[in-house]
ZAMAR-195699 format. One line per field, with one value per residue (C-alpha): x, y, z; residue number from 0; residue in one letter. Coordinates in Angstrom, 3 decimals, m for minus. Example, Ala and Ser with C-alpha at 12.3 -4.5 7.8 and 13.67 -1.06 7.14 Angstrom:
% residues 2
c1: [12.300 13.670]
c2: [m4.500 m1.060]
c3: [7.800 7.140]
seq: [0 1]
type: [A S]
This chain:
% residues 673
c1: [134.320 136.267 134.329 137.099 140.330 143.142 145.229 148.718 150.883 151.778 148.155 147.290 150.070 148.970 145.374 146.363 148.478 145.625 143.103 145.595 146.248 142.520 142.003 144.823 143.598 140.062 141.316 143.080 139.940 137.709 140.078 139.539 135.780 136.379 138.204 135.291 132.981 135.333 135.841 132.115 132.114 131.757 134.618 135.670 139.228 139.470 141.077 141.834 141.939 145.559 146.276 149.904 151.078 153.951 157.058 156.904 159.651 158.590 160.829 160.665 162.719 163.432 165.469 165.475 161.951 162.323 158.664 157.052 159.663 159.004 155.256 155.744 157.985 155.585 152.734 154.458 155.601 151.966 150.787 148.683 151.159 153.401 156.820 158.616 157.027 157.886 161.160 161.367 164.033 164.474 166.264 167.748 169.662 169.207 171.885 170.246 169.105 166.621 169.337 169.953 166.213 165.767 168.854 167.560 164.022 165.211 167.375 164.374 162.267 165.110 165.150 161.413 162.067 161.329 163.361 164.109 167.224 168.567 170.180 172.379 174.458 177.603 175.916 172.472 173.391 170.197 168.150 164.980 165.365 168.980 167.997 165.302 167.661 170.357 167.888 166.767 170.031 168.952 165.169 163.386 160.339 158.374 156.655 157.907 155.681 156.760 155.728 156.956 157.710 154.405 152.127 150.283 149.260 146.352 147.041 145.089 146.814 149.159 146.707 144.078 146.370 148.413 145.202 144.782 147.790 145.385 146.841 150.490 150.534 149.607 152.795 151.522 148.688 148.323 146.144 144.392 145.865 143.864 144.396 144.939 145.006 142.618 140.651 143.746 143.471 142.139 145.531 145.179 141.540 142.552 145.354 143.094 140.480 143.126 144.538 141.042 140.454 143.659 142.864 139.092 138.947 142.264 143.636 140.256 139.533 142.876 142.761 139.318 140.691 143.821 145.129 148.451 148.181 150.977 152.522 152.271 155.576 154.041 151.112 151.575 152.948 155.122 155.728 159.501 159.719 157.921 160.487 163.397 161.821 161.159 164.764 164.581 164.617 166.063 167.471 167.154 163.952 162.455 159.453 161.001 157.551 155.924 158.959 158.958 155.196 155.220 158.156 156.394 153.153 155.014 156.461 152.946 152.479 149.117 148.871 145.668 144.238 142.217 140.117 138.746 142.160 142.965 146.293 146.290 149.039 149.965 149.369 151.893 150.715 153.347 152.888 156.579 156.514 153.446 155.156 158.244 156.111 154.215 157.491 158.949 155.851 155.590 159.267 159.389 156.378 157.928 161.210 159.313 157.609 161.000 162.342 159.386 157.141 159.402 159.015 155.272 154.946 156.678 155.273 152.411 149.777 146.250 146.053 143.905 146.545 149.167 146.979 146.277 149.968 150.823 148.173 149.290 152.990 152.570 149.607 151.817 152.478 149.035 150.657 152.917 150.056 147.744 150.383 150.925 147.185 147.052 149.785 148.199 144.605 145.080 146.975 144.139 141.578 143.536 143.629 139.820 139.813 136.464 137.083 133.500 132.319 129.761 130.417 128.637 127.245 129.463 126.953 127.664 131.373 130.946 128.448 131.035 133.715 131.381 130.157 133.659 134.981 133.122 129.715 131.158 133.546 130.758 128.798 131.855 132.262 128.610 129.081 132.260 131.122 127.336 126.076 129.390 129.561 128.592 131.615 133.807 132.337 133.703 137.081 136.815 136.762 140.033 141.385 140.578 142.603 145.373 145.700 145.659 148.372 150.506 150.854 153.951 155.748 154.846 155.755 159.289 159.352 158.312 161.051 163.559 162.683 162.763 166.169 167.613 168.537 170.314 167.985 167.981 165.359 164.138 161.794 158.556 159.125 156.403 155.812 153.606 150.511 147.290 145.054 143.809 145.567 148.953 151.589 154.564 156.124 158.392 159.727 162.708 162.415 160.238 161.201 161.853 160.088 162.031 162.469 159.370 157.378 158.679 157.216 153.903 153.716 154.564 151.797 149.378 150.107 150.007 146.614 145.266 146.312 144.625 141.403 141.470 142.070 139.081 136.903 138.016 137.860 134.201 134.949 134.009 133.066 136.788 137.354 136.343 138.324 141.459 140.508 140.565 144.149 145.131 143.758 145.602 148.973 148.769 147.382 150.164 152.744 151.254 151.284 154.804 156.035 153.891 154.820 158.485 158.418 161.203 160.538 159.959 157.725 154.956 156.823 156.008 159.001 161.380 161.792 162.416 165.789 166.329 168.133 165.235 162.762 164.839 164.995 161.231 160.825 162.871 160.285 157.356 159.036 159.848 156.310 154.885 157.319 156.124 152.469 153.254 154.948 151.912 149.599 151.916 152.250 148.480 147.883 150.604 149.343 145.803 147.073 149.148 146.205 144.008 146.520 148.119 146.004 142.483 142.848 143.613 140.447 138.468 139.984 138.914 135.372 135.272 136.703 134.029 131.462 133.044 132.616 128.900 128.018 128.124 127.541 130.545 130.260 130.149 133.085 135.056 134.582 135.398 138.601 139.808 139.003 141.029 143.937 143.908 143.730 146.506 150.222 151.626 154.563 156.438 156.152 155.355 157.008 160.613 161.872 161.300 158.833 156.420 154.680 151.294 152.040 153.660 151.554 153.046 151.779 148.372 148.204 149.029 146.203 143.829 144.963 144.360 140.879 140.189 141.466 139.200 136.308 136.911 136.850 133.551 131.804 130.954 129.423 125.958 125.544 123.956 127.010 129.492 132.349 130.702 130.148 133.705 135.126 133.074 134.210 137.836 137.258 135.521 138.295 141.010 139.116 138.990 142.721 143.560 141.352 143.370 146.635 145.641 144.805 148.315 149.881 147.928 149.604 153.047 152.035 152.069 155.683 157.172 160.755 159.539 157.298 160.117 162.475 159.952 159.335 163.073 163.360 160.283 161.749 165.132 163.497 161.603 164.816 166.364 163.514 164.092 167.734 166.587 164.347 167.170 169.377 166.619 166.287 170.012 169.967 167.143 168.768 171.821 169.560 168.197 171.699 172.702 169.619]
c2: [m45.459 m48.732 m51.945 m53.682 m52.884 m52.133 m55.258 m53.890 m50.865 m50.577 m50.585 m48.094 m45.814 m46.105 m45.454 m42.285 m41.121 m41.821 m39.857 m37.028 m36.729 m36.768 m33.892 m31.821 m32.368 m31.474 m28.190 m27.236 m28.125 m26.089 m23.156 m23.233 m23.011 m20.090 m18.301 m19.123 m17.195 m14.196 m14.160 m13.686 m10.389 m7.833 m5.370 m3.462 m2.198 1.545 2.916 6.430 8.090 8.833 12.564 11.906 8.647 7.226 5.561 1.775 m0.810 m4.144 m6.998 m10.212 m13.024 m15.665 m18.864 m21.148 m20.341 m20.258 m21.179 m18.362 m15.634 m13.737 m13.851 m12.156 m9.387 m8.697 m8.469 m6.002 m3.845 m3.704 m2.309 0.839 2.957 5.871 4.683 7.399 6.097 2.474 0.680 m2.975 m5.247 m8.654 m10.603 m13.353 m16.135 m18.495 m20.931 m22.095 m20.404 m18.328 m15.753 m15.168 m14.976 m12.404 m10.453 m9.952 m9.145 m6.586 m4.941 m4.631 m2.953 m0.621 0.581 1.278 3.612 1.348 1.652 m2.063 m3.745 m7.241 m7.976 m11.074 m12.384 m14.466 m17.046 m17.872 m17.017 m16.704 m17.882 m15.811 m13.854 m13.117 m11.846 m9.574 m8.224 m7.539 m5.710 m3.335 m1.418 m0.127 m0.057 3.250 4.819 4.103 0.899 m2.552 m4.928 m8.565 m11.164 m14.730 m15.959 m17.758 m14.811 m12.668 m9.299 m7.530 m4.144 m2.290 m4.034 m1.301 1.595 m0.363 m2.083 1.016 2.885 0.697 2.308 4.911 4.870 5.349 2.160 m0.135 m1.958 m4.651 m5.110 m8.777 m9.693 m12.947 m15.655 m16.766 m20.083 m19.880 m23.686 m24.810 m27.115 m28.915 m32.011 m33.260 m32.312 m28.657 m28.565 m29.819 m27.261 m24.430 m25.212 m25.483 m22.061 m20.564 m21.803 m20.051 m16.736 m16.468 m17.855 m17.431 m14.309 m12.596 m13.393 m12.075 m8.991 m8.213 m8.310 m7.678 m11.195 m11.637 m12.547 m13.566 m12.299 m15.030 m14.237 m12.749 m10.676 m8.121 m4.634 m3.607 m0.152 0.160 1.747 m1.283 m3.700 m1.665 m1.042 m4.779 m5.787 m6.536 m9.932 m12.784 m15.981 m18.211 m19.926 m21.226 m18.889 m15.437 m13.969 m15.380 m14.405 m10.758 m10.303 m11.526 m9.329 m6.359 m6.941 m7.369 m3.912 m2.492 m2.469 m3.518 m6.040 m6.218 m8.668 m7.473 m10.381 m8.327 m7.977 m11.347 m12.112 m15.215 m17.779 m21.262 m24.212 m27.099 m29.760 m32.368 m34.231 m34.070 m30.285 m29.973 m32.107 m29.893 m26.779 m28.317 m29.503 m25.988 m24.421 m27.019 m26.910 m23.123 m22.686 m24.835 m22.952 m19.702 m21.185 m21.990 m18.554 m16.331 m17.884 m16.744 m13.122 m13.580 m14.830 m11.871 m9.105 m6.988 m8.185 m9.542 m13.107 m14.255 m12.888 m14.974 m18.070 m17.618 m16.991 m20.237 m22.111 m20.721 m21.327 m24.836 m26.162 m28.436 m30.623 m32.037 m34.089 m36.220 m36.469 m37.836 m40.383 m41.443 m41.916 m43.880 m46.225 m46.675 m47.304 m50.888 m51.883 m50.648 m52.395 m55.641 m55.210 m55.011 m51.477 m49.707 m46.588 m45.476 m42.024 m43.650 m47.234 m49.680 m47.044 m47.067 m45.020 m41.998 m42.409 m42.050 m39.192 m37.367 m37.820 m36.576 m33.618 m32.442 m32.966 m33.302 m31.962 m28.842 m28.211 m28.572 m25.922 m23.657 m24.226 m23.395 m20.110 m19.287 m20.003 m19.571 m20.938 m22.635 m24.649 m28.014 m28.184 m27.061 m29.812 m32.334 m30.626 m31.120 m34.896 m34.546 m32.355 m34.979 m37.598 m35.129 m33.926 m37.461 m38.651 m35.528 m36.115 m38.309 m35.647 m32.893 m35.000 m35.360 m31.586 m31.035 m33.341 m31.624 m28.327 m29.706 m31.312 m28.214 m29.758 m27.300 m25.166 m25.294 m23.253 m25.563 m23.695 m25.136 m25.543 m24.268 m25.170 m22.408 m24.601 m22.681 m24.720 m28.187 m29.728 m28.181 m30.811 m30.642 m34.085 m33.115 m30.047 m29.414 m29.046 m32.155 m33.646 m37.325 m38.984 m39.241 m41.774 m40.307 m42.311 m45.505 m44.403 m43.543 m47.069 m48.500 m46.518 m47.533 m51.228 m50.823 m49.158 m52.036 m54.422 m52.091 m52.277 m56.082 m55.823 m53.482 m56.017 m59.095 m57.318 m56.449 m52.724 m52.159 m48.553 m47.708 m49.210 m46.039 m43.870 m45.900 m46.319 m42.589 m42.379 m45.557 m44.153 m40.900 m42.564 m44.860 m42.139 m39.721 m42.491 m43.493 m39.927 m39.381 m42.349 m41.857 m38.143 m39.152 m40.425 m38.425 m38.849 m36.868 m39.422 m36.879 m35.263 m36.855 m35.284 m37.211 m40.990 m42.676 m44.446 m48.065 m46.990 m44.728 m47.531 m49.767 m47.093 m46.642 m50.399 m50.234 m47.830 m50.077 m53.139 m51.261 m49.911 m53.385 m54.712 m52.213 m52.980 m56.711 m56.314 m54.520 m57.309 m60.015 m58.166 m57.859 m61.539 m62.723 m60.450 m61.748 m65.332 m64.724 m63.080 m66.064 m68.624 m66.804 m63.906 m65.083 m68.306 m66.083 m64.083 m67.325 m68.536 m65.397 m65.841 m69.480 m68.578 m65.896 m68.611 m70.749 m67.847 m67.726 m71.421 m74.088 m77.071 m79.420 m81.049 m77.711 m76.425 m79.623 m79.389 m75.668 m76.106 m78.795 m76.512 m73.667 m76.064 m76.877 m73.226 m71.840 m72.462 m75.261 m73.150 m69.917 m66.304 m63.508 m60.927 m61.387 m58.351 m58.663 m61.592 m62.232 m65.384 m63.873 m64.044 m67.518 m69.886 m72.926 m71.671 m70.922 m74.547 m75.675 m73.475 m75.077 m78.525 m77.481 m76.319 m79.738 m81.446 m79.296 m80.024 m83.801 m83.591 m81.710 m83.555 m86.430 m84.133 m82.654 m79.137 m78.123 m78.871 m76.288 m78.215 m77.848 m74.104 m73.583 m75.534 m73.556 m70.270 m71.408 m72.432 m69.141 m67.197 m69.038 m68.461 m64.726 m64.687 m66.416 m63.946 m61.036 m62.903 m63.322 m59.620 m58.945 m61.296 m60.322 m56.936 m58.567 m61.165 m58.347 m57.440 m60.900 m61.563 m63.232 m60.290 m57.814 m59.939 m60.107 m56.361 m55.668 m57.827 m56.146 m52.669 m53.770 m55.011 m51.750 m49.790 m51.914 m50.960 m47.322 m47.766 m49.192 m46.182 m43.845 m45.519 m45.040 m41.371 m40.757 m42.532 m40.391 m37.232 m38.124 m38.286 m34.856 m33.377 m34.848 m33.614]
c3: [m37.471 m37.375 m37.061 m35.137 m33.385 m35.780 m36.284 m35.717 m35.220 m38.923 m40.027 m37.266 m38.505 m42.154 m41.151 m39.301 m42.247 m44.683 m42.624 m42.031 m45.763 m46.507 m44.087 m45.602 m49.167 m48.070 m46.576 m49.817 m51.781 m49.482 m49.842 m53.618 m53.056 m50.685 m53.512 m55.822 m53.493 m53.309 m57.076 m57.623 m55.772 m58.519 m58.189 m61.263 m61.451 m61.933 m65.082 m66.308 m69.668 m70.480 m70.682 m71.480 m73.043 m70.964 m72.357 m72.069 m72.489 m73.914 m72.791 m74.836 m73.235 m75.903 m75.970 m79.032 m80.240 m84.030 m84.648 m82.629 m82.018 m85.264 m84.631 m81.269 m82.623 m85.483 m82.953 m80.605 m83.518 m84.667 m81.316 m81.549 m79.597 m80.596 m81.804 m79.840 m76.623 m77.238 m76.489 m77.513 m76.007 m77.628 m74.885 m77.018 m75.252 m78.208 m79.321 m82.566 m85.784 m83.775 m83.114 m86.848 m87.521 m84.760 m85.741 m89.270 m88.118 m85.543 m88.194 m90.523 m87.833 m86.878 m90.486 m90.152 m87.226 m84.262 m81.071 m80.917 m79.503 m80.016 m76.638 m76.443 m73.541 m73.520 m71.265 m69.834 m66.259 m64.256 m67.263 m67.802 m64.553 m65.434 m68.877 m67.394 m64.743 m67.315 m69.587 m66.830 m67.277 m70.696 m70.206 m70.834 m69.229 m66.077 m67.199 m68.231 m70.230 m70.556 m73.133 m73.537 m77.044 m77.673 m76.796 m79.326 m77.807 m79.569 m81.140 m78.438 m75.511 m74.265 m74.319 m72.416 m69.926 m69.050 m68.147 m65.045 m63.350 m61.954 m58.443 m57.448 m55.333 m58.250 m59.165 m61.544 m64.009 m64.918 m67.896 m68.656 m70.866 m73.872 m75.647 m79.379 m79.767 m77.017 m79.346 m80.666 m78.431 m75.073 m73.625 m74.624 m73.477 m70.030 m69.739 m70.905 m68.255 m65.539 m66.481 m66.586 m63.040 m62.023 m63.709 m63.345 m59.807 m57.972 m59.639 m59.726 m56.078 m54.890 m57.073 m55.616 m52.060 m50.019 m50.678 m52.473 m56.146 m58.478 m61.684 m64.310 m65.998 m69.134 m70.456 m67.705 m67.098 m64.154 m62.767 m62.964 m59.529 m58.060 m59.522 m58.206 m54.788 m54.378 m55.038 m58.744 m60.406 m58.318 m59.812 m56.728 m57.898 m61.135 m60.814 m60.698 m61.468 m58.310 m56.233 m57.356 m57.055 m53.438 m52.501 m54.099 m52.198 m48.912 m49.639 m49.888 m53.666 m55.093 m57.922 m59.940 m62.454 m65.447 m66.807 m69.715 m71.387 m72.948 m74.618 m76.793 m76.201 m77.338 m75.034 m75.047 m77.496 m76.617 m73.336 m72.449 m72.916 m70.688 m68.038 m68.167 m67.670 m64.762 m63.223 m63.341 m61.811 m59.033 m58.110 m58.312 m56.026 m53.311 m53.701 m53.180 m50.127 m48.617 m49.569 m48.677 m46.014 m43.193 m44.318 m44.866 m41.284 m39.629 m41.850 m40.520 m42.937 m42.301 m41.015 m43.937 m46.319 m44.513 m44.730 m48.431 m49.126 m47.354 m49.346 m52.693 m52.138 m50.712 m52.720 m54.819 m51.765 m52.541 m55.330 m53.077 m50.580 m53.282 m54.285 m50.676 m50.205 m53.467 m52.184 m48.758 m49.862 m51.232 m48.066 m45.861 m48.046 m47.832 m44.047 m43.943 m42.546 m42.814 m44.943 m45.394 m44.392 m42.105 m41.066 m43.341 m45.736 m48.845 m50.851 m48.654 m49.363 m53.114 m52.590 m50.465 m53.141 m55.872 m53.822 m52.930 m56.452 m59.772 m58.733 m57.091 m59.978 m62.554 m60.641 m60.695 m64.456 m65.034 m63.205 m65.149 m68.700 m68.740 m72.105 m72.963 m69.757 m71.281 m73.576 m70.690 m68.512 m71.006 m70.739 m66.975 m67.502 m69.413 m66.614 m63.951 m65.827 m66.663 m63.056 m61.641 m64.004 m63.579 m59.823 m60.314 m62.357 m59.888 m56.850 m58.188 m58.663 m55.036 m53.751 m56.047 m54.384 m50.814 m51.260 m52.884 m56.210 m58.500 m60.595 m64.343 m66.158 m68.915 m71.215 m72.533 m76.290 m78.619 m82.259 m83.624 m83.417 m84.063 m86.376 m85.478 m88.478 m87.621 m86.885 m84.535 m84.890 m87.783 m85.971 m83.730 m79.938 m79.450 m76.094 m75.303 m72.398 m69.140 m66.350 m64.742 m67.294 m65.686 m62.354 m64.009 m65.437 m62.009 m60.307 m63.050 m62.531 m58.742 m59.072 m61.157 m58.374 m55.905 m57.901 m57.681 m53.934 m53.642 m55.494 m53.569 m50.211 m50.909 m51.325 m54.990 m54.215 m54.271 m57.740 m59.662 m57.233 m57.892 m61.551 m62.300 m61.088 m62.933 m66.186 m65.492 m64.874 m67.883 m70.169 m69.248 m69.695 m73.047 m74.389 m73.021 m75.060 m78.158 m78.283 m78.345 m81.933 m83.500 m87.187 m90.337 m91.952 m92.531 m95.389 m98.719 m100.393 m98.193 m98.327 m94.997 m94.974 m94.011 m90.823 m89.844 m90.446 m88.201 m85.509 m85.658 m85.427 m82.205 m80.882 m81.815 m80.306 m77.109 m76.787 m77.362 m74.733 m72.136 m72.843 m72.733 m69.369 m67.999 m69.175 m67.814 m64.519 m64.120 m64.996 m62.617 m59.861 m60.280 m60.275 m57.147 m55.411 m56.258 m54.979 m52.033 m50.743 m51.489 m49.406 m46.411 m47.100 m47.355 m44.086 m42.265 m43.552 m42.410 m38.991 m38.651 m39.324 m36.591 m34.164 m34.927 m34.445 m31.732 m34.008 m33.470 m36.908 m38.741 m36.700 m37.342 m41.116 m41.128 m39.135 m41.522 m44.463 m42.925 m42.342 m46.042 m47.111 m44.892 m45.518 m43.350 m42.193 m42.771 m41.729 m44.246 m41.989 m43.079 m41.133 m37.366 m37.586 m34.730 m33.470 m34.327 m38.075 m38.016 m40.119 m38.380 m35.013 m36.545 m37.735 m34.178 m32.864 m35.357 m34.225 m30.601 m31.573 m33.111 m29.957 m27.776 m30.101 m29.840 m26.050 m25.807 m28.660 m26.322 m23.687 m23.611 m25.052 m21.763 m19.650 m18.361 m20.002 m23.424 m22.981 m21.704 m24.637 m27.158 m25.613 m26.008 m29.651 m30.484 m28.740 m30.668 m33.943 m33.172 m32.426 m35.713 m37.627 m36.253 m36.849 m40.497 m40.696 m39.407 m41.939 m45.089 m45.849 m45.709 m48.284 m50.858 m50.061 m49.863 m50.941 m54.142 m54.992 m54.421 m56.519 m59.351 m59.037 m59.278 m62.388 m63.857 m63.264 m64.652 m67.862 m68.318 m67.728 m70.454 m72.751 m71.897 m72.882 m76.206 m76.789 m75.825 m78.434 m80.997 m80.059 m80.450 m83.800 m85.102 m83.781 m85.834 m88.900 m87.962 m87.912 m91.267 m93.165]
seq: [0 1 2 3 4 5 6 7 8 9 10 11 12 13 14 15 16 17 18 19 20 21 22 23 24 25 26 27 28 29 30 31 32 33 34 35 36 37 38 39 40 41 42 43 44 45 46 47 48 49 50 51 52 53 54 55 56 57 58 59 60 61 62 63 64 65 66 67 68 69 70 71 72 73 74 75 76 77 78 79 80 81 82 83 84 85 86 87 88 89 90 91 92 93 94 95 96 97 98 99 100 101 102 103 104 105 106 107 108 109 110 111 112 113 114 115 116 117 118 119 120 121 122 123 124 125 126 127 128 129 130 131 132 133 134 135 136 137 138 139 140 141 142 143 144 145 146 147 148 149 150 151 152 153 154 155 156 157 158 159 160 161 162 163 164 165 166 167 168 169 170 171 172 173 174 175 176 177 178 179 180 181 182 183 184 185 186 187 188 189 190 191 192 193 194 195 196 197 198 199 200 201 202 203 204 205 206 207 208 209 210 211 212 213 214 215 216 217 218 219 220 221 222 223 224 225 226 227 228 229 230 231 232 233 234 235 236 237 238 239 240 241 242 243 244 245 246 247 248 249 250 251 252 253 254 255 256 257 258 259 260 261 262 263 264 265 266 267 268 269 270 271 272 273 274 275 276 277 278 279 280 281 282 283 284 285 286 287 288 289 290 291 292 293 294 295 296 297 298 299 300 301 302 303 304 305 306 307 308 309 310 311 312 313 314 315 316 317 318 319 320 321 322 323 324 325 326 327 328 329 330 331 332 333 334 335 336 337 338 339 340 341 342 343 344 345 346 347 348 349 350 351 352 353 354 355 356 357 358 359 360 361 362 363 364 365 366 367 368 369 370 371 372 373 374 375 376 377 378 379 380 381 382 383 384 385 386 387 388 389 390 391 392 393 394 395 396 397 398 399 400 401 402 403 404 405 406 407 408 409 410 411 412 413 414 415 416 417 418 419 420 421 422 423 424 425 426 427 428 429 430 431 432 433 434 435 436 437 438 439 440 441 442 443 444 445 446 447 448 449 450 451 452 453 454 455 456 457 458 459 460 461 462 463 464 465 466 467 468 469 470 471 472 473 474 475 476 477 478 479 480 481 482 483 484 485 486 487 488 489 490 491 492 493 494 495 496 497 498 499 500 501 502 503 504 505 506 507 508 509 510 511 512 513 514 515 516 517 518 519 520 521 522 523 524 525 526 527 528 529 530 531 532 533 534 535 536 537 538 539 540 541 542 543 544 545 546 547 548 549 550 551 552 553 554 555 556 557 558 559 560 561 562 563 564 565 566 567 568 569 570 571 572 573 574 575 576 577 578 579 580 581 582 583 584 585 586 587 588 589 590 591 592 593 594 595 596 597 598 599 600 601 602 603 604 605 606 607 608 609 610 611 612 613 614 615 616 617 618 619 620 621 622 623 624 625 626 627 628 629 630 631 632 633 634 635 636 637 638 639 640 641 642 643 644 645 646 647 648 649 650 651 652 653 654 655 656 657 658 659 660 661 662 663 664 665 666 667 668 669 670 671 672]
type: [M L T H A L P N T L T Q F L W N V F I G I A M I I T L Y T C N F Y Y L V V I S R H Q K K N D S I E L K E I P T V T L Q L P I Y N E K Y V A A R L I N A V C A L D Y P K D K L C I Q V L D D S T D E T Q D L L G N L V L D Y Q K K G F D I Q H I Q R S D R K G Y K A G A L R N A M K S A K G D F I A I F D A D F I P P T W F L K R A I S Y F C K P N I G L V Q C R W G H V N E Q Y S P L T K A Q A L S L D F H F L I E Q K A K S N S H L F M S F N G T A G I W R R K C I E D S G G W H T A T L V E D L D L S Y R A Q M K G W K C I F V P D I V V E A E L P V Q M N S A K R Q Q F R W A K G S I Q C A I K L L G D V T I K K I P I D T K I Q A F V Q L T R H I V H P L V L A Q F L I L P I L L A S K I N L Y V I S G L P V L T I I A Y L A M G P V A Y I M V I R G M Y A K K W K S K A L S Y L Y L I I Y S A G M S V N N T I A V F D A F F G K K N E F L R T P K F G I I K N D D D W R D K A Y A L P F T K T T L L E I F F G V Y G I L G M F I A I F S N N P I F V P I L G I Q V I G F L Y I A Y L S I S H S T F K K G K S R S R V E T K A E K M A N N Y Y K I A L A G I L G L I V V G V V M A F E E Y S T I I Y P L D Q S R G I L S R I Q A T S D P Q V I H D D I Q M V Q Q L L P K S G N P V W I F P T D E T N F G L M Q K D L T T M L S T L D K I S T T S P D T A A F H T G M I N I H S Q A T T I V F N L L D A T P Y M Y V S V S N M L F G S I W V A V I I G I F A L L K K K K E R L E S F E M T D]
């Protein structure tokens, strides 16, 4: 596949890593298409008509959700189910006015004859899992239904969902999530499509077979005996739902997914909230992999079940792999490595990317949504950008899990957003952007440099591949910052104070500073490429021309041109430098070539001396070409570049500090209102 021997050990190593990553990502992608095939097998879950209505406990874990908590309680109290068979547990760990709101609402429903409890704890030990475990002590009946605060179960939910417990080995009935605010923004459309892929492909495929599926933490009903037999709720991971469902299935319980029962829920509308949710899911999955894969390996379960369990629990490692590949690609392009599917045929490379990604996914979408597939295809474009940009956030989550960083269950705040004109910016719970945004900006700028490298190395086919990720990083970073405007300026009844105006001006200045730094960085990088890297590329082209000719005058002029283009001295490899990358020695080799050329110029082209001299000149030209290939990657990581990069990062950190000061100032206004 390579058109020439790899120039050095480092490039060989990076090439092997790049190809290895590509193979792993391809396997995960192919596995998704395997699940697509399984999901299309029509298998209808059995249900029974209830002869006797069982007692069900509804558990509602809530923490500081003043905008949606009342909506949930009103919805569950409106369920078409006998009051004497319904126990409602409001698991309230709130520390704000939510607890008073819930206390009053629970009291009202108690007066109406509902068996509803307002359960509060002295601390949040174990977070959601701890609240669920604590509530099991006072739960009633054989079934436990769980709803998060932002869900809105339909009135018929319980009667229909409970009918699917038709066999004694069924431990969980998981229902599909709907999206009450899917059309709110491109962000919500991307999330909705991603969740639909999960439910209508993964969950459906696994429910249709003997593969392990997962509980999604809400909109599901557990058989109480299954929870107790599986060891109850554990607090060791951030995804207690995934943990329990795997332990239950390893015990022999069957979990099923019912796609026809849809429970509407609110999607995060703020980018920083969406990032928090994705972070928790990614970190929790890796934690479960560490916790459970050993047991999955030794259990007597089918081999394909083991494989699919491994894939599901470890799939978030794709995010750091994608980032690593993104970092390596410009280096390989600068090193003139042939990355095409078939050597010299770049068209097949882009066809392969499209076939494995967008084209295949569009076909899947068409099969999922029938007549509505065109609008969903547009959402897929949003999802591509969203997924690419989210890889930084999720990579940090994966490393957090691997290094065993202490867990803290940070909920995804919701704002009661249903209509497209609903606004969340003047509400509590809005999250500030984090240091992750700095990394997203860095990767965006790095990708822009990579796109220039792809162009100037005559590999423009990789520009759109890098460009999608660049757009993703910068778009996620932009929304993270723009969604951090803590202000109440939307209210006409309230006049913005001078201090608030100043604080908001801080934000605008800081945002302009970040954008300015990006522009300056790109311009400087392009200028440095033109003055430092591009002359090396030109030199390699001229040396290649020398290898292909025996005309002394042409060779003489070309050698002098290369001497002018290359640095007179120095070595770009500042750690463990070698003679091969020493520009001073390359200049000496060029001088030697000129000397050889002078000696043979006076001889006839038909003589042995002329042929021997030309062979030596061509050989030396080839050697210098490979020496330049060795040197080029190190030109990107020179001491000056690293120093500039450090200053650049330090300035952006300073801007972050300015925005943090602005946030604290505006929070002080919030408290004094």
